[in-house]
C-alpha positions in Angstrom: 0.0 0.0 0.0 3.1 2.3 0.2 3.2 3.1 -3.5 -0.5 2.8 -4.2 -2.9 5.8 -4.4 -6.1 5.0 -2.5 -8.8 7.5 -2.0 -10.7 7.6 1.4 -13.9 6.4 -0.4 -12.1 3.1 -1.3 -11.4 2.3 2.3 -14.2 1.5 4.8 -14.5 3.7 7.9 -13.8 0.6 10.1 -10.7 -0.3 8.2 -9.3 3.2 8.4 -10.0 3.2 12.2 -8.2 -0.2 12.6 -5.2 1.0 10.6 -4.9 4.1 12.8 -4.6 1.9 15.9 -2.1 -0.6 14.4 1.7 -0.4 14.8 4.7 -2.5 14.0 6.6 -2.2 17.3 6.4 -1.0 20.9 9.5 0.4 22.6 10.4 2.3 25.7 11.5 5.9 25.5 11.8 9.1 27.5 11.6 12.9 27.0 15.0 14.2 28.2 14.2 17.9 27.7 11.4 19.9 29.5 10.3 16.9 31.5 9.9 17.4 35.2 11.1 15.6 37.3 13.1 14.2 34.4 13.4 11.1 32.2 9.7 10.2 32.3 9.1 6.7 31.1 7.0 6.4 27.9 5.8 3.6 25.7 6.2 4.6 22.1 4.3 2.9 19.3 6.1 2.8 15.9 4.7 2.3 12.4 7.1 2.3 9.5 9.9 3.4 11.8 8.1 6.6 13.0 6.5 7.2 16.4 2.7 7.3 15.9 1.6 7.3 19.5 3.1 7.5 23.0 1.7 7.0 26.5 3.0 7.6 30.0 4.1 4.4 31.6 5.6 5.6 34.9 4.0 6.1 38.3 3.7 9.8 39.0 3.1 11.6 42.3 0.0 13.7 42.6 1.0 17.4 42.3 -2.5 18.8 42.8 -5.7 17.1 43.9 -8.6 17.2 41.5 
């Protein structure tokens, strides 16, 4: 599908949704800049070698209730 031209009408809504939530690999990563208290653990989801999603994976202290 990398070299094919496919219009949105040719792909069902459900298939596009499933493709959005699919990935090739899951790795660990961190943000080393502007991350307090530093080096927050993240799970990163890669598709075709690019990060398509990330989620916090550490246990964080509550800074403010609510």
